[in-house]
LODO-628324 format. One record per residue: residue number from 1; x negated, y, z negated of N, C-alpha, C in turn. Coordinates in steps of 0.05 Angstrom, whole numbers, always signed. Layout:
BEGIN
SITE, NUM, X, Y, Z, X, Y, Z, X, Y, Z;
...
//
This chain:
BEGIN
SITE, 1, -244, -192, -137, -233, -165, -134, -204, -180, -129;
SITE, 2, -186, -171, -145, -164, -185, -148, -157, -163, -130;
SITE, 3, -133, -166, -110, -120, -154, -92, -86, -155, -90;
SITE, 4, -78, -119, -100, -51, -124, -111, -41, -133, -83;
SITE, 5, -12, -145, -78, +0, -169, -59, +26, -139, -53;
SITE, 6, +10, -138, -21, +33, -118, -2, +54, -122, +13;
SITE, 7, +78, -123, +14, +92, -129, +37, +92, -121, +71;
SITE, 8, +87, -146, +87, +80, -137, +113, +108, -122, +125;
SITE, 9, +97, -96, +136, +113, -80, +154, +117, -102, +187;
SITE, 10, +97, -121, +184, +97, -138, +215, +86, -157, +214;
SITE, 11, +90, -182, +221, +88, -210, +219, +48, -216, +235;
SITE, 12, +41, -238, +221, +18, -237, +241, +9, -264, +232;
SITE, 13, -2, -268, +254, -21, -302, +240, -46, -297, +228;
SITE, 14, -52, -305, +213, -79, -298, +192, -100, -325, +201;
SITE, 15, -114, -312, +217, -142, -329, +230, -164, -339, +205;
SITE, 16, -157, -321, +187, -175, -333, +158, -164, -355, +147;
SITE, 17, -143, -360, +142, -120, -380, +133, -116, -394, +143;
SITE, 18, -106, -399, +169, -87, -410, +190, -64, -405, +175;
SITE, 19, -60, -381, +159, -21, -382, +153, -17, -362, +176;
SITE, 20, +13, -365, +173, +34, -359, +187, +46, -327, +172;
SITE, 21, +43, -307, +173, +62, -289, +161, +90, -278, +173;
SITE, 22, +106, -270, +173, +135, -256, +178, +131, -232, +163;
SITE, 23, +141, -208, +176, +147, -178, +178, +166, -190, +144;
SITE, 24, +163, -181, +128, +174, -173, +103, +164, -195, +82;
SITE, 25, +145, -220, +90, +131, -232, +67, +106, -213, +54;
SITE, 26, +101, -226, +32, +87, -215, +16, +53, -229, +26;
SITE, 27, +39, -209, +20, +10, -211, +33, -10, -211, +7;
SITE, 28, -34, -220, -3, -42, -249, +10, -22, -277, -6;
SITE, 29, -14, -295, +14, -7, -319, +0, -16, -339, -23;
SITE, 30, -44, -341, -11, -51, -363, -36, -86, -364, -32;
SITE, 31, -93, -350, -17, -125, -342, -11, -130, -315, -17;
SITE, 32, -148, -298, -28, -159, -276, -35, -173, -270, -9;
SITE, 33, -168, -252, +15, -171, -242, +29, -209, -225, +23;
SITE, 34, -223, -222, +43, -240, -210, +37, -231, -182, +38;
SITE, 35, -256, -162, +27, -254, -137, +37, -249, -126, +65;
SITE, 36, -268, -136, +76, -263, -132, +105, -239, -138, +117;
SITE, 37, -222, -168, +108, -206, -170, +127, -177, -153, +119;
SITE, 38, -180, -138, +91, -154, -116, +81, -162, -98, +98;
SITE, 39, -177, -92, +98, -188, -64, +115, -173, -64, +146;
SITE, 40, -179, -85, +148, -173, -89, +185, -144, -97, +182;
SITE, 41, -128, -106, +161, -112, -112, +162, -83, -82, +162;
SITE, 42, -103, -76, +146, -77, -42, +136, -89, -27, +162;
SITE, 43, -122, -17, +180, -126, -10, +200, -101, -20, +223;
SITE, 44, -93, -41, +216, -76, -49, +242, -46, -42, +232;
SITE, 45, -39, -27, +208, -17, -31, +199, +6, -51, +198;
SITE, 46, +0, -72, +188, +14, -89, +180, +33, -86, +148;
SITE, 47, +17, -75, +132, +29, -68, +108, +54, -46, +111;
SITE, 48, +62, -50, +86, +90, -26, +76, +76, -21, +51;
SITE, 49, +84, +1, +37, +72, +4, +10, +99, +7, -2;
SITE, 50, +89, -14, -27, +120, -29, -40, +114, -27, -67;
SITE, 51, +133, -18, -86, +130, -15, -114, +140, -34, -121;
SITE, 52, +128, -64, -127, +141, -92, -131, +155, -90, -155;
SITE, 53, +156, -66, -170, +173, -67, -200, +200, -66, -195;
SITE, 54, +208, -47, -169, +236, -47, -158, +245, -62, -135;
SITE, 55, +215, -67, -114, +221, -68, -88, +226, -43, -71;
SITE, 56, +218, -18, -87, +223, -4, -66, +195, -2, -48;
SITE, 57, +202, +7, -28, +182, +17, -11, +179, +50, -9;
SITE, 58, +151, +53, -11, +148, +81, -11, +143, +95, +21;
SITE, 59, +148, +118, +15, +138, +130, +33, +127, +161, +30;
SITE, 60, +114, +167, +49, +82, +181, +44, +101, +207, +39;
SITE, 61, +95, +219, +11, +111, +242, +0, +118, +264, +16;
SITE, 62, +126, +290, +11, +122, +305, +13, +129, +332, -6;
SITE, 63, +125, +356, +3, +129, +378, -28, +160, +379, -33;
SITE, 64, +183, +357, -21, +206, +357, -37, +206, +336, -55;
SITE, 65, +186, +319, -52, +194, +308, -74, +178, +308, -101;
SITE, 66, +183, +296, -123, +174, +314, -148, +148, +301, -150;
SITE, 67, +136, +311, -172, +112, +307, -182, +110, +277, -188;
SITE, 68, +124, +263, -208, +127, +230, -218, +132, +227, -194;
SITE, 69, +151, +228, -168, +150, +207, -146, +115, +212, -129;
SITE, 70, +107, +235, -123, +81, +238, -113, +61, +222, -127;
SITE, 71, +69, +224, -151, +43, +205, -176, +43, +172, -163;
SITE, 72, +74, +157, -170, +83, +142, -156, +64, +130, -138;
SITE, 73, +73, +148, -117, +60, +144, -92, +29, +140, -99;
SITE, 74, +20, +164, -107, -17, +159, -102, -27, +134, -122;
SITE, 75, -10, +124, -145, -14, +104, -149, -6, +71, -142;
SITE, 76, +9, +71, -125, +15, +54, -106, -10, +51, -80;
SITE, 77, -12, +62, -70, -27, +71, -55, -67, +57, -66;
SITE, 78, -67, +66, -88, -90, +65, -100, -116, +97, -106;
SITE, 79, -99, +110, -99, -112, +142, -102, -120, +155, -126;
SITE, 80, -142, +158, -142, -134, +167, -163, -131, +196, -164;
SITE, 81, -128, +206, -190, -123, +240, -190, -122, +256, -218;
SITE, 82, -120, +280, -218, -121, +296, -246, -97, +290, -255;
SITE, 83, -86, +264, -275, -65, +277, -283, -44, +299, -295;
SITE, 84, -63, +320, -295, -55, +345, -297, -43, +365, -278;
SITE, 85, -60, +351, -244, -61, +366, -223, -32, +375, -220;
SITE, 86, -33, +399, -209, -9, +418, -200, +2, +397, -161;
SITE, 87, +26, +395, -153, +48, +390, -139, +31, +390, -120;
SITE, 88, +13, +414, -109, -3, +414, -77, -29, +405, -77;
SITE, 89, -39, +397, -98, -64, +390, -103, -55, +357, -97;
SITE, 90, -34, +348, -112, -37, +315, -108, -24, +314, -73;
SITE, 91, -2, +329, -64, -4, +322, -41, -27, +323, -15;
SITE, 92, -46, +349, -41, -71, +350, -14, -89, +336, -11;
SITE, 93, -85, +301, -33, -105, +291, -38, -88, +263, -19;
SITE, 94, -74, +263, -1, -47, +234, +13, -62, +253, +47;
SITE, 95, -80, +229, +56, -87, +235, +79, -77, +221, +104;
SITE, 96, -73, +227, +124, -57, +208, +136, -27, +218, +140;
//
């Protein structure tokens, strides 16, 4: 499994690789982390949601966002959706 690199919202010391990360760094640096490690770090809130193509940080969308913006967010965070879904249905997929 290849993890998409994620921008860090805060720094931490990675005990699995003995690497120090700072806020703003991209993770992982060299070594592919385990699925358990990724889940742990996500739960700890160390990742920002980032579109690496533009460097834009995605915020959780609201009903003020366009359907395309909501789909972009869902794509970035890995949530699958029906391409023909309406805005309300897309927003209902977002938990948290």
